[in-house]
PDB file of N, H, CA, C and O in Angstrom:
ATOM      1  N   MET A   1      47.712 -38.783   4.392  1.00  0.00           N
ATOM      2  CA  MET A   1      46.498 -39.558   4.442  1.00  0.00           C
ATOM      3  C   MET A   1      45.321 -38.609   4.190  1.00  0.00           C
ATOM      4  O   MET A   1      45.350 -37.448   4.598  1.00  0.00           O
ATOM      5  N   LYS A   2      44.308 -39.110   3.527  1.00  0.00           N
ATOM      6  H   LYS A   2      44.284 -40.053   3.196  1.00  0.00           H
ATOM      7  CA  LYS A   2      43.135 -38.307   3.191  1.00  0.00           C
ATOM      8  C   LYS A   2      41.885 -39.106   3.494  1.00  0.00           C
ATOM      9  O   LYS A   2      41.755 -40.252   3.063  1.00  0.00           O
ATOM     10  N   ARG A   3      40.974 -38.511   4.226  1.00  0.00           N
ATOM     11  H   ARG A   3      41.080 -37.580   4.576  1.00  0.00           H
ATOM     12  CA  ARG A   3      39.670 -39.144   4.504  1.00  0.00           C
ATOM     13  C   ARG A   3      38.684 -38.738   3.425  1.00  0.00           C
ATOM     14  O   ARG A   3      38.872 -37.740   2.728  1.00  0.00           O
ATOM     15  N   LEU A   4      37.642 -39.522   3.302  1.00  0.00           N
ATOM     16  H   LEU A   4      37.489 -40.333   3.868  1.00  0.00           H
ATOM     17  CA  LEU A   4      36.586 -39.182   2.367  1.00  0.00           C
ATOM     18  C   LEU A   4      35.833 -37.935   2.844  1.00  0.00           C
ATOM     19  O   LEU A   4      35.533 -37.040   2.054  1.00  0.00           O
ATOM     20  N   PHE A   5      35.529 -37.889   4.163  1.00  0.00           N
ATOM     21  H   PHE A   5      35.772 -38.616   4.805  1.00  0.00           H
ATOM     22  CA  PHE A   5      34.835 -36.744   4.751  1.00  0.00           C
ATOM     23  C   PHE A   5      35.438 -36.393   6.106  1.00  0.00           C
ATOM     24  O   PHE A   5      35.877 -37.276   6.843  1.00  0.00           O
ATOM     25  N   TYR A   6      35.459 -35.133   6.426  1.00  0.00           N
ATOM     26  H   TYR A   6      35.103 -34.416   5.827  1.00  0.00           H
ATOM     27  CA  TYR A   6      35.888 -34.641   7.743  1.00  0.00           C
ATOM     28  C   TYR A   6      34.667 -34.014   8.418  1.00  0.00           C
ATOM     29  O   TYR A   6      34.357 -32.841   8.209  1.00  0.00           O
ATOM     30  N   ILE A   7      33.980 -34.824   9.233  1.00  0.00           N
ATOM     31  H   ILE A   7      34.232 -35.777   9.402  1.00  0.00           H
ATOM     32  CA  ILE A   7      32.738 -34.347   9.846  1.00  0.00           C
ATOM     33  C   ILE A   7      32.755 -34.462  11.365  1.00  0.00           C
ATOM     34  O   ILE A   7      31.720 -34.298  12.010  1.00  0.00           O
ATOM     35  N   ASP A   8      33.920 -34.742  11.938  1.00  0.00           N
ATOM     36  H   ASP A   8      34.761 -34.876  11.414  1.00  0.00           H
ATOM     37  CA  ASP A   8      33.995 -34.950  13.386  1.00  0.00           C
ATOM     38  C   ASP A   8      34.441 -33.695  14.142  1.00  0.00           C
ATOM     39  O   ASP A   8      34.959 -33.797  15.254  1.00  0.00           O
ATOM     40  N   TYR A   9      34.247 -32.529  13.557  1.00  0.00           N
ATOM     41  H   TYR A   9      33.827 -32.446  12.653  1.00  0.00           H
ATOM     42  CA  TYR A   9      34.600 -31.277  14.217  1.00  0.00           C
ATOM     43  C   TYR A   9      33.417 -30.769  15.043  1.00  0.00           C
ATOM     44  O   TYR A   9      32.267 -31.057  14.711  1.00  0.00           O
ATOM     45  N   PRO A  10      33.686 -30.020  16.111  1.00  0.00           N
ATOM     46  CA  PRO A  10      32.582 -29.486  16.924  1.00  0.00           C
ATOM     47  C   PRO A  10      31.786 -28.439  16.142  1.00  0.00           C
ATOM     48  O   PRO A  10      32.349 -27.569  15.478  1.00  0.00           O
ATOM     49  N   GLN A  11      30.478 -28.550  16.242  1.00  0.00           N
ATOM     50  H   GLN A  11      30.020 -29.257  16.782  1.00  0.00           H
ATOM     51  CA  GLN A  11      29.597 -27.630  15.521  1.00  0.00           C
ATOM     52  C   GLN A  11      28.707 -26.871  16.495  1.00  0.00           C
ATOM     53  O   GLN A  11      28.415 -27.333  17.598  1.00  0.00           O
ATOM     54  N   GLU A  12      28.293 -25.706  16.056  1.00  0.00           N
ATOM     55  H   GLU A  12      28.530 -25.331  15.160  1.00  0.00           H
ATOM     56  CA  GLU A  12      27.336 -24.919  16.829  1.00  0.00           C
ATOM     57  C   GLU A  12      26.288 -24.386  15.869  1.00  0.00           C
ATOM     58  O   GLU A  12      26.566 -24.161  14.691  1.00  0.00           O
ATOM     59  N   SER A  13      25.087 -24.189  16.381  1.00  0.00           N
ATOM     60  H   SER A  13      24.861 -24.372  17.338  1.00  0.00           H
ATOM     61  CA  SER A  13      24.009 -23.690  15.519  1.00  0.00           C
ATOM     62  C   SER A  13      23.995 -22.163  15.535  1.00  0.00           C
ATOM     63  O   SER A  13      24.448 -21.519  16.481  1.00  0.00           O
ATOM     64  N   TYR A  14      23.462 -21.621  14.460  1.00  0.00           N
ATOM     65  H   TYR A  14      23.094 -22.144  13.692  1.00  0.00           H
ATOM     66  CA  TYR A  14      23.240 -20.176  14.400  1.00  0.00           C
ATOM     67  C   TYR A  14      22.057 -19.855  15.300  1.00  0.00           C
ATOM     68  O   TYR A  14      21.061 -20.579  15.301  1.00  0.00           O
ATOM     69  N   GLU A  15      22.158 -18.810  16.042  1.00  0.00           N
ATOM     70  H   GLU A  15      22.967 -18.222  16.042  1.00  0.00           H
ATOM     71  CA  GLU A  15      21.084 -18.435  16.960  1.00  0.00           C
ATOM     72  C   GLU A  15      19.814 -18.126  16.177  1.00  0.00           C
ATOM     73  O   GLU A  15      19.823 -17.325  15.242  1.00  0.00           O
ATOM     74  N   GLY A  16      18.728 -18.772  16.573  1.00  0.00           N
ATOM     75  H   GLY A  16      18.720 -19.423  17.332  1.00  0.00           H
ATOM     76  CA  GLY A  16      17.438 -18.540  15.941  1.00  0.00           C
ATOM     77  C   GLY A  16      17.228 -19.305  14.639  1.00  0.00           C
ATOM     78  O   GLY A  16      16.181 -19.159  14.008  1.00  0.00           O
ATOM     79  N   GLN A  17      18.196 -20.115  14.225  1.00  0.00           N
ATOM     80  H   GLN A  17      19.046 -20.234  14.738  1.00  0.00           H
ATOM     81  CA  GLN A  17      18.073 -20.890  12.988  1.00  0.00           C
ATOM     82  C   GLN A  17      18.372 -22.353  13.307  1.00  0.00           C
ATOM     83  O   GLN A  17      19.529 -22.754  13.434  1.00  0.00           O
ATOM     84  N   MET A  18      17.321 -23.127  13.432  1.00  0.00           N
ATOM     85  H   MET A  18      16.381 -22.801  13.329  1.00  0.00           H
ATOM     86  CA  MET A  18      17.424 -24.479  13.954  1.00  0.00           C
ATOM     87  C   MET A  18      18.270 -25.425  13.092  1.00  0.00           C
ATOM     88  O   MET A  18      18.939 -26.300  13.642  1.00  0.00           O
ATOM     89  N   HIS A  19      18.265 -25.280  11.781  1.00  0.00           N
ATOM     90  H   HIS A  19      17.722 -24.569  11.335  1.00  0.00           H
ATOM     91  CA  HIS A  19      18.922 -26.253  10.901  1.00  0.00           C
ATOM     92  C   HIS A  19      20.180 -25.701  10.234  1.00  0.00           C
ATOM     93  O   HIS A  19      20.613 -26.228   9.209  1.00  0.00           O
ATOM     94  N   ARG A  20      20.762 -24.670  10.790  1.00  0.00           N
ATOM     95  H   ARG A  20      20.410 -24.242  11.623  1.00  0.00           H
ATOM     96  CA  ARG A  20      21.959 -24.060  10.202  1.00  0.00           C
ATOM     97  C   ARG A  20      23.099 -24.166  11.210  1.00  0.00           C
ATOM     98  O   ARG A  20      22.978 -23.691  12.340  1.00  0.00           O
ATOM     99  N   TYR A  21      24.205 -24.786  10.806  1.00  0.00           N
ATOM    100  H   TYR A  21      24.304 -25.172   9.888  1.00  0.00           H
ATOM    101  CA  TYR A  21      25.325 -25.035  11.712  1.00  0.00           C
ATOM    102  C   TYR A  21      26.629 -24.513  11.137  1.00  0.00           C
ATOM    103  O   TYR A  21      26.746 -24.280   9.934  1.00  0.00           O
ATOM    104  N   ARG A  22      27.617 -24.329  12.024  1.00  0.00           N
ATOM    105  H   ARG A  22      27.522 -24.518  13.001  1.00  0.00           H
ATOM    106  CA  ARG A  22      28.950 -23.878  11.625  1.00  0.00           C
ATOM    107  C   ARG A  22      29.994 -24.530  12.523  1.00  0.00           C
ATOM    108  O   ARG A  22      29.674 -25.063  13.585  1.00  0.00           O
ATOM    109  N   CYS A  23      31.236 -24.480  12.084  1.00  0.00           N
ATOM    110  H   CYS A  23      31.496 -24.047  11.221  1.00  0.00           H
ATOM    111  CA  CYS A  23      32.344 -25.004  12.873  1.00  0.00           C
ATOM    112  C   CYS A  23      32.500 -24.139  14.130  1.00  0.00           C
ATOM    113  O   CYS A  23      32.477 -22.911  14.046  1.00  0.00           O
ATOM    114  N   ALA A  24      32.655 -24.766  15.263  1.00  0.00           N
ATOM    115  H   ALA A  24      32.675 -25.763  15.331  1.00  0.00           H
ATOM    116  CA  ALA A  24      32.793 -24.021  16.515  1.00  0.00           C
ATOM    117  C   ALA A  24      34.117 -23.273  16.593  1.00  0.00           C
ATOM    118  O   ALA A  24      34.239 -22.325  17.368  1.00  0.00           O
ATOM    119  N   PHE A  25      35.115 -23.680  15.806  1.00  0.00           N
ATOM    120  H   PHE A  25      35.016 -24.451  15.176  1.00  0.00           H
ATOM    121  CA  PHE A  25      36.420 -23.024  15.844  1.00  0.00           C
ATOM    122  C   PHE A  25      36.522 -21.862  14.856  1.00  0.00           C
ATOM    123  O   PHE A  25      36.788 -20.730  15.259  1.00  0.00           O
ATOM    124  N   CYS A  26      36.314 -22.133  13.566  1.00  0.00           N
ATOM    125  H   CYS A  26      36.098 -23.053  13.239  1.00  0.00           H
ATOM    126  CA  CYS A  26      36.537 -21.089  12.553  1.00  0.00           C
ATOM    127  C   CYS A  26      35.262 -20.368  12.129  1.00  0.00           C
ATOM    128  O   CYS A  26      35.324 -19.371  11.410  1.00  0.00           O
ATOM    129  N   LYS A  27      34.111 -20.860  12.567  1.00  0.00           N
ATOM    130  H   LYS A  27      34.060 -21.670  13.152  1.00  0.00           H
ATOM    131  CA  LYS A  27      32.801 -20.249  12.297  1.00  0.00           C
ATOM    132  C   LYS A  27      32.358 -20.335  10.839  1.00  0.00           C
ATOM    133  O   LYS A  27      31.432 -19.635  10.430  1.00  0.00           O
ATOM    134  N   GLU A  28      33.017 -21.192  10.051  1.00  0.00           N
ATOM    135  H   GLU A  28      33.769 -21.761  10.383  1.00  0.00           H
ATOM    136  CA  GLU A  28      32.578 -21.399   8.665  1.00  0.00           C
ATOM    137  C   GLU A  28      31.326 -22.274   8.675  1.00  0.00           C
ATOM    138  O   GLU A  28      31.233 -23.220   9.457  1.00  0.00           O
ATOM    139  N   GLU A  29      30.374 -21.960   7.815  1.00  0.00           N
ATOM    140  H   GLU A  29      30.450 -21.191   7.180  1.00  0.00           H
ATOM    141  CA  GLU A  29      29.127 -22.718   7.748  1.00  0.00           C
ATOM    142  C   GLU A  29      29.379 -24.133   7.222  1.00  0.00           C
ATOM    143  O   GLU A  29      30.209 -24.339   6.336  1.00  0.00           O
ATOM    144  N   THR A  30      28.654 -25.102   7.780  1.00  0.00           N
ATOM    145  H   THR A  30      27.980 -24.936   8.500  1.00  0.00           H
ATOM    146  CA  THR A  30      28.879 -26.501   7.409  1.00  0.00           C
ATOM    147  C   THR A  30      28.609 -26.758   5.928  1.00  0.00           C
ATOM    148  O   THR A  30      29.231 -27.641   5.337  1.00  0.00           O
ATOM    149  N   THR A  31      27.689 -26.003   5.318  1.00  0.00           N
ATOM    150  H   THR A  31      27.184 -25.286   5.799  1.00  0.00           H
ATOM    151  CA  THR A  31      27.435 -26.192   3.891  1.00  0.00           C
ATOM    152  C   THR A  31      28.608 -25.694   3.045  1.00  0.00           C
ATOM    153  O   THR A  31      28.799 -26.165   1.924  1.00  0.00           O
ATOM    154  N   LYS A  32      29.381 -24.765   3.557  1.00  0.00           N
ATOM    155  H   LYS A  32      29.226 -24.382   4.467  1.00  0.00           H
ATOM    156  CA  LYS A  32      30.588 -24.312   2.859  1.00  0.00           C
ATOM    157  C   LYS A  32      31.718 -25.314   3.067  1.00  0.00           C
ATOM    158  O   LYS A  32      32.474 -25.599   2.138  1.00  0.00           O
ATOM    159  N   ILE A  33      31.838 -25.849   4.279  1.00  0.00           N
ATOM    160  H   ILE A  33      31.225 -25.618   5.034  1.00  0.00           H
ATOM    161  CA  ILE A  33      32.867 -26.844   4.585  1.00  0.00           C
ATOM    162  C   ILE A  33      32.627 -28.106   3.764  1.00  0.00           C
ATOM    163  O   ILE A  33      33.561 -28.668   3.193  1.00  0.00           O
ATOM    164  N   ASN A  34      31.377 -28.546   3.708  1.00  0.00           N
ATOM    165  H   ASN A  34      30.618 -28.089   4.172  1.00  0.00           H
ATOM    166  CA  ASN A  34      30.956 -29.667   2.868  1.00  0.00           C
ATOM    167  C   ASN A  34      31.772 -30.942   3.095  1.00  0.00           C
ATOM    168  O   ASN A  34      32.008 -31.701   2.155  1.00  0.00           O
ATOM    169  N   GLY A  35      32.200 -31.177   4.329  1.00  0.00           N
ATOM    170  H   GLY A  35      32.008 -30.560   5.093  1.00  0.00           H
ATOM    171  CA  GLY A  35      32.937 -32.395   4.654  1.00  0.00           C
ATOM    172  C   GLY A  35      34.397 -32.384   4.259  1.00  0.00           C
ATOM    173  O   GLY A  35      35.087 -33.390   4.424  1.00  0.00           O
ATOM    174  N   ASN A  36      34.889 -31.257   3.734  1.00  0.00           N
ATOM    175  H   ASN A  36      34.329 -30.440   3.599  1.00  0.00           H
ATOM    176  CA  ASN A  36      36.268 -31.152   3.272  1.00  0.00           C
ATOM    177  C   ASN A  36      37.133 -30.405   4.283  1.00  0.00           C
ATOM    178  O   ASN A  36      36.698 -29.408   4.858  1.00  0.00           O
ATOM    179  N   LEU A  37      38.330 -30.875   4.496  1.00  0.00           N
ATOM    180  H   LEU A  37      38.684 -31.685   4.029  1.00  0.00           H
ATOM    181  CA  LEU A  37      39.246 -30.210   5.418  1.00  0.00           C
ATOM    182  C   LEU A  37      39.591 -28.813   4.928  1.00  0.00           C
ATOM    183  O   LEU A  37      39.721 -27.889   5.731  1.00  0.00           O
ATOM    184  N   GLU A  38      39.739 -28.649   3.623  1.00  0.00           N
ATOM    185  H   GLU A  38      39.633 -29.399   2.971  1.00  0.00           H
ATOM    186  CA  GLU A  38      40.061 -27.336   3.075  1.00  0.00           C
ATOM    187  C   GLU A  38      38.884 -26.362   3.141  1.00  0.00           C
ATOM    188  O   GLU A  38      39.051 -25.179   2.844  1.00  0.00           O
ATOM    189  N   GLY A  39      37.709 -26.834   3.523  1.00  0.00           N
ATOM    190  H   GLY A  39      37.573 -27.795   3.765  1.00  0.00           H
ATOM    191  CA  GLY A  39      36.559 -25.953   3.721  1.00  0.00           C
ATOM    192  C   GLY A  39      36.683 -25.113   4.981  1.00  0.00           C
ATOM    193  O   GLY A  39      36.030 -24.077   5.108  1.00  0.00           O
ATOM    194  N   HIS A  40      37.517 -25.556   5.913  1.00  0.00           N
ATOM    195  H   HIS A  40      38.048 -26.397   5.810  1.00  0.00           H
ATOM    196  CA  HIS A  40      37.781 -24.781   7.127  1.00  0.00           C
ATOM    197  C   HIS A  40      38.815 -23.698   6.813  1.00  0.00           C
ATOM    198  O   HIS A  40      39.610 -23.848   5.885  1.00  0.00           O
ATOM    199  N   LEU A  41      38.801 -22.629   7.572  1.00  0.00           N
ATOM    200  H   LEU A  41      38.155 -22.508   8.325  1.00  0.00           H
ATOM    201  CA  LEU A  41      39.804 -21.590   7.392  1.00  0.00           C
ATOM    202  C   LEU A  41      41.197 -22.144   7.701  1.00  0.00           C
ATOM    203  O   LEU A  41      41.318 -23.054   8.522  1.00  0.00           O
ATOM    204  N   PRO A  42      42.246 -21.625   7.069  1.00  0.00           N
ATOM    205  CA  PRO A  42      43.608 -22.093   7.349  1.00  0.00           C
ATOM    206  C   PRO A  42      44.016 -21.908   8.813  1.00  0.00           C
ATOM    207  O   PRO A  42      44.922 -22.593   9.288  1.00  0.00           O
ATOM    208  N   THR A  43      43.373 -21.011   9.522  1.00  0.00           N
ATOM    209  H   THR A  43      42.637 -20.454   9.137  1.00  0.00           H
ATOM    210  CA  THR A  43      43.692 -20.759  10.932  1.00  0.00           C
ATOM    211  C   THR A  43      42.817 -21.559  11.896  1.00  0.00           C
ATOM    212  O   THR A  43      42.939 -21.396  13.110  1.00  0.00           O
ATOM    213  N   CYS A  44      41.946 -22.411  11.383  1.00  0.00           N
ATOM    214  H   CYS A  44      41.847 -22.543  10.396  1.00  0.00           H
ATOM    215  CA  CYS A  44      41.019 -23.185  12.207  1.00  0.00           C
ATOM    216  C   CYS A  44      41.769 -24.210  13.061  1.00  0.00           C
ATOM    217  O   CYS A  44      42.616 -24.940  12.547  1.00  0.00           O
ATOM    218  N   GLU A  45      41.466 -24.267  14.340  1.00  0.00           N
ATOM    219  H   GLU A  45      40.777 -23.673  14.757  1.00  0.00           H
ATOM    220  CA  GLU A  45      42.097 -25.219  15.260  1.00  0.00           C
ATOM    221  C   GLU A  45      41.924 -26.654  14.784  1.00  0.00           C
ATOM    222  O   GLU A  45      42.871 -27.440  14.820  1.00  0.00           O
ATOM    223  N   TYR A  46      40.732 -26.996  14.345  1.00  0.00           N
ATOM    224  H   TYR A  46      39.963 -26.357  14.316  1.00  0.00           H
ATOM    225  CA  TYR A  46      40.451 -28.360  13.866  1.00  0.00           C
ATOM    226  C   TYR A  46      41.319 -28.696  12.660  1.00  0.00           C
ATOM    227  O   TYR A  46      41.948 -29.753  12.620  1.00  0.00           O
ATOM    228  N   ARG A  47      41.355 -27.795  11.672  1.00  0.00           N
ATOM    229  H   ARG A  47      40.844 -26.936  11.704  1.00  0.00           H
ATOM    230  CA  ARG A  47      42.156 -28.026  10.463  1.00  0.00           C
ATOM    231  C   ARG A  47      43.636 -28.157  10.797  1.00  0.00           C
ATOM    232  O   ARG A  47      44.310 -29.046  10.277  1.00  0.00           O
ATOM    233  N   ILE A  48      44.146 -27.289  11.652  1.00  0.00           N
ATOM    234  H   ILE A  48      43.598 -26.567  12.075  1.00  0.00           H
ATOM    235  CA  ILE A  48      45.552 -27.330  12.054  1.00  0.00           C
ATOM    236  C   ILE A  48      45.874 -28.653  12.738  1.00  0.00           C
ATOM    237  O   ILE A  48      46.896 -29.277  12.452  1.00  0.00           O
ATOM    238  N   ARG A  49      44.994 -29.077  13.645  1.00  0.00           N
ATOM    239  H   ARG A  49      44.164 -28.570  13.877  1.00  0.00           H
ATOM    240  CA  ARG A  49      45.207 -30.344  14.367  1.00  0.00           C
ATOM    241  C   ARG A  49      45.214 -31.523  13.400  1.00  0.00           C
ATOM    242  O   ARG A  49      46.069 -32.403  13.504  1.00  0.00           O
ATOM    243  N   MET A  50      44.275 -31.549  12.466  1.00  0.00           N
ATOM    244  H   MET A  50      43.581 -30.834  12.381  1.00  0.00           H
ATOM    245  CA  MET A  50      44.201 -32.652  11.513  1.00  0.00           C
ATOM    246  C   MET A  50      45.428 -32.678  10.598  1.00  0.00           C
ATOM    247  O   MET A  50      45.935 -33.754  10.282  1.00  0.00           O
ATOM    248  N   GLU A  51      45.908 -31.514  10.173  1.00  0.00           N
ATOM    249  H   GLU A  51      45.496 -30.640  10.431  1.00  0.00           H
ATOM    250  CA  GLU A  51      47.100 -31.457   9.328  1.00  0.00           C
ATOM    251  C   GLU A  51      48.334 -31.923  10.098  1.00  0.00           C
ATOM    252  O   GLU A  51      49.200 -32.587   9.528  1.00  0.00           O
ATOM    253  N   LYS A  52      48.425 -31.585  11.387  1.00  0.00           N
ATOM    254  H   LYS A  52      47.722 -31.046  11.850  1.00  0.00           H
ATOM    255  CA  LYS A  52      49.548 -32.044  12.212  1.00  0.00           C
ATOM    256  C   LYS A  52      49.526 -33.558  12.390  1.00  0.00           C
ATOM    257  O   LYS A  52      50.578 -34.185  12.520  1.00  0.00           O
ATOM    258  N   GLU A  53      48.328 -34.147  12.396  1.00  0.00           N
ATOM    259  H   GLU A  53      47.474 -33.638  12.289  1.00  0.00           H
ATOM    260  CA  GLU A  53      48.183 -35.598  12.519  1.00  0.00           C
ATOM    261  C   GLU A  53      48.472 -36.317  11.203  1.00  0.00           C
ATOM    262  O   GLU A  53      48.458 -37.547  11.155  1.00  0.00           O
ATOM    263  N   GLY A  54      48.732 -35.567  10.144  1.00  0.00           N
ATOM    264  H   GLY A  54      48.743 -34.568  10.183  1.00  0.00           H
ATOM    265  CA  GLY A  54      49.105 -36.161   8.872  1.00  0.00           C
ATOM    266  C   GLY A  54      48.020 -36.211   7.822  1.00  0.00           C
ATOM    267  O   GLY A  54      48.203 -36.830   6.774  1.00  0.00           O
ATOM    268  N   HIS A  55      46.899 -35.575   8.080  1.00  0.00           N
ATOM    269  H   HIS A  55      46.750 -35.071   8.931  1.00  0.00           H
ATOM    270  CA  HIS A  55      45.818 -35.548   7.089  1.00  0.00           C
ATOM    271  C   HIS A  55      46.124 -34.480   6.046  1.00  0.00           C
ATOM    272  O   HIS A  55      46.558 -33.377   6.376  1.00  0.00           O
ATOM    273  N   ASP A  56      45.891 -34.824   4.789  1.00  0.00           N
ATOM    274  H   ASP A  56      45.539 -35.721   4.521  1.00  0.00           H
ATOM    275  CA  ASP A  56      46.176 -33.910   3.688  1.00  0.00           C
ATOM    276  C   ASP A  56      45.017 -32.963   3.457  1.00  0.00           C
ATOM    277  O   ASP A  56      43.849 -33.336   3.566  1.00  0.00           O
ATOM    278  N   CYS A  57      45.362 -31.752   3.142  1.00  0.00           N
ATOM    279  H   CYS A  57      46.311 -31.449   3.053  1.00  0.00           H
ATOM    280  CA  CYS A  57      44.375 -30.752   2.755  1.00  0.00           C
ATOM    281  C   CYS A  57      44.508 -30.567   1.254  1.00  0.00           C
ATOM    282  O   CYS A  57      45.536 -30.077   0.786  1.00  0.00           O
ATOM    283  N   ALA A  58      43.516 -30.939   0.505  1.00  0.00           N
ATOM    284  H   ALA A  58      42.681 -31.337   0.885  1.00  0.00           H
ATOM    285  CA  ALA A  58      43.595 -30.895  -0.960  1.00  0.00           C
ATOM    286  C   ALA A  58      43.906 -29.498  -1.462  1.00  0.00           C
ATOM    287  O   ALA A  58      44.566 -29.350  -2.490  1.00  0.00           O
ATOM    288  N   GLY A  59      43.454 -28.482  -0.773  1.00  0.00           N
ATOM    289  H   GLY A  59      42.917 -28.601   0.063  1.00  0.00           H
ATOM    290  CA  GLY A  59      43.693 -27.116  -1.202  1.00  0.00           C
ATOM    291  C   GLY A  59      45.154 -26.712  -1.183  1.00  0.00           C
ATOM    292  O   GLY A  59      45.532 -25.752  -1.854  1.00  0.00           O
ATOM    293  N   LYS A  60      45.988 -27.426  -0.427  1.00  0.00           N
ATOM    294  H   LYS A  60      45.680 -28.206   0.118  1.00  0.00           H
ATOM    295  CA  LYS A  60      47.395 -27.080  -0.330  1.00  0.00           C
ATOM    296  C   LYS A  60      48.226 -27.624  -1.477  1.00  0.00           C
ATOM    297  O   LYS A  60      49.256 -27.038  -1.812  1.00  0.00           O
ATOM    298  N   SER A  61      47.818 -28.712  -2.083  1.00  0.00           N
ATOM    299  H   SER A  61      46.981 -29.187  -1.811  1.00  0.00           H
ATOM    300  CA  SER A  61      48.689 -29.372  -3.040  1.00  0.00           C
ATOM    301  C   SER A  61      48.136 -29.423  -4.464  1.00  0.00           C
ATOM    302  O   SER A  61      48.857 -29.804  -5.386  1.00  0.00           O
ATOM    303  N   ILE A  62      46.908 -29.058  -4.654  1.00  0.00           N
ATOM    304  H   ILE A  62      46.323 -28.748  -3.905  1.00  0.00           H
ATOM    305  CA  ILE A  62      46.313 -29.161  -5.985  1.00  0.00           C
ATOM    306  C   ILE A  62      46.443 -27.828  -6.713  1.00  0.00           C
ATOM    307  O   ILE A  62      46.065 -26.780  -6.190  1.00  0.00           O
ATOM    308  N   GLU A  63      46.990 -27.885  -7.942  1.00  0.00           N
ATOM    309  H   GLU A  63      47.297 -28.737  -8.368  1.00  0.00           H
ATOM    310  CA  GLU A  63      47.104 -26.688  -8.763  1.00  0.00           C
ATOM    311  C   GLU A  63      45.840 -26.546  -9.597  1.00  0.00           C
ATOM    312  O   GLU A  63      45.219 -27.549  -9.947  1.00  0.00           O
ATOM    313  N   PRO A  64      45.452 -25.329  -9.919  1.00  0.00           N
ATOM    314  CA  PRO A  64      44.294 -25.158 -10.789  1.00  0.00           C
ATOM    315  C   PRO A  64      44.540 -25.803 -12.148  1.00  0.00           C
ATOM    316  O   PRO A  64      45.660 -25.766 -12.657  1.00  0.00           O
ATOM    317  N   ALA A  65      43.534 -26.375 -12.721  1.00  0.00           N
ATOM    318  H   ALA A  65      42.624 -26.405 -12.308  1.00  0.00           H
ATOM    319  CA  ALA A  65      43.674 -27.070 -14.001  1.00  0.00           C
ATOM    320  C   ALA A  65      43.749 -26.109 -15.169  1.00  0.00           C
ATOM    321  O   ALA A  65      43.902 -26.557 -16.305  1.00  0.00           O
ATOM    322  N   SER A  66      43.649 -24.818 -14.946  1.00  0.00           N
ATOM    323  H   SER A  66      43.525 -24.454 -14.023  1.00  0.00           H
ATOM    324  CA  SER A  66      43.612 -23.843 -16.023  1.00  0.00           C
ATOM    325  C   SER A  66      44.952 -23.678 -16.740  1.00  0.00           C
ATOM    326  O   SER A  66      44.987 -23.078 -17.814  1.00  0.00           O
ATOM    327  N   HIS A  67      46.036 -24.179 -16.195  1.00  0.00           N
ATOM    328  H   HIS A  67      46.008 -24.666 -15.322  1.00  0.00           H
ATOM    329  CA  HIS A  67      47.340 -23.981 -16.820  1.00  0.00           C
ATOM    330  C   HIS A  67      47.500 -24.731 -18.148  1.00  0.00           C
ATOM    331  O   HIS A  67      48.367 -24.379 -18.948  1.00  0.00           O
ATOM    332  N   ASP A  68      46.690 -25.742 -18.392  1.00  0.00           N
ATOM    333  H   ASP A  68      45.986 -26.028 -17.742  1.00  0.00           H
ATOM    334  CA  ASP A  68      46.822 -26.502 -19.619  1.00  0.00           C
ATOM    335  C   ASP A  68      45.589 -26.408 -20.511  1.00  0.00           C
ATOM    336  O   ASP A  68      45.372 -27.277 -21.356  1.00  0.00           O
ATOM    337  N   THR A  69      44.791 -25.379 -20.338  1.00  0.00           N
ATOM    338  H   THR A  69      44.967 -24.673 -19.652  1.00  0.00           H
ATOM    339  CA  THR A  69      43.597 -25.215 -21.151  1.00  0.00           C
ATOM    340  C   THR A  69      43.810 -24.116 -22.185  1.00  0.00           C
ATOM    341  O   THR A  69      44.671 -23.252 -22.022  1.00  0.00           O
ATOM    342  N   ASP A  70      43.025 -24.162 -23.237  1.00  0.00           N
ATOM    343  H   ASP A  70      42.325 -24.865 -23.370  1.00  0.00           H
ATOM    344  CA  ASP A  70      43.099 -23.097 -24.225  1.00  0.00           C
ATOM    345  C   ASP A  70      41.871 -22.207 -24.099  1.00  0.00           C
ATOM    346  O   ASP A  70      40.952 -22.510 -23.337  1.00  0.00           O
ATOM    347  N   ASP A  71      41.857 -21.134 -24.833  1.00  0.00           N
ATOM    348  H   ASP A  71      42.603 -20.888 -25.453  1.00  0.00           H
ATOM    349  CA  ASP A  71      40.795 -20.143 -24.735  1.00  0.00           C
ATOM    350  C   ASP A  71      39.611 -20.432 -25.643  1.00  0.00           C
ATOM    351  O   ASP A  71      38.646 -19.668 -25.642  1.00  0.00           O
ATOM    352  N   TYR A  72      39.650 -21.488 -26.403  1.00  0.00           N
ATOM    353  H   TYR A  72      40.433 -22.109 -26.405  1.00  0.00           H
ATOM    354  CA  TYR A  72      38.558 -21.800 -27.320  1.00  0.00           C
ATOM    355  C   TYR A  72      38.332 -23.301 -27.352  1.00  0.00           C
ATOM    356  O   TYR A  72      39.189 -24.081 -26.937  1.00  0.00           O
ATOM    357  N   ASP A  73      37.164 -23.695 -27.851  1.00  0.00           N
ATOM    358  H   ASP A  73      36.468 -23.061 -28.188  1.00  0.00           H
ATOM    359  CA  ASP A  73      36.822 -25.124 -27.957  1.00  0.00           C
ATOM    360  C   ASP A  73      37.234 -25.693 -29.281  1.00  0.00           C
ATOM    361  O   ASP A  73      37.022 -26.878 -29.536  1.00  0.00           O
TER     362      ASP A  73
END
């Protein structure tokens, strides 16, 4: 199963920066996570829990599209 956005993880703010937040578990910045499960580190408690519950991480199953491209237009 895949959600459109994964935004229900605990967040904490950077000290002294009012509008900058990160995941409380893996410490990745929310702008890097961008609502995607694969934006969290592979060792993140939140990501591990969601994967155990059956949520798909796109980063695990998607191959780079470069295998079928050529070097010129």
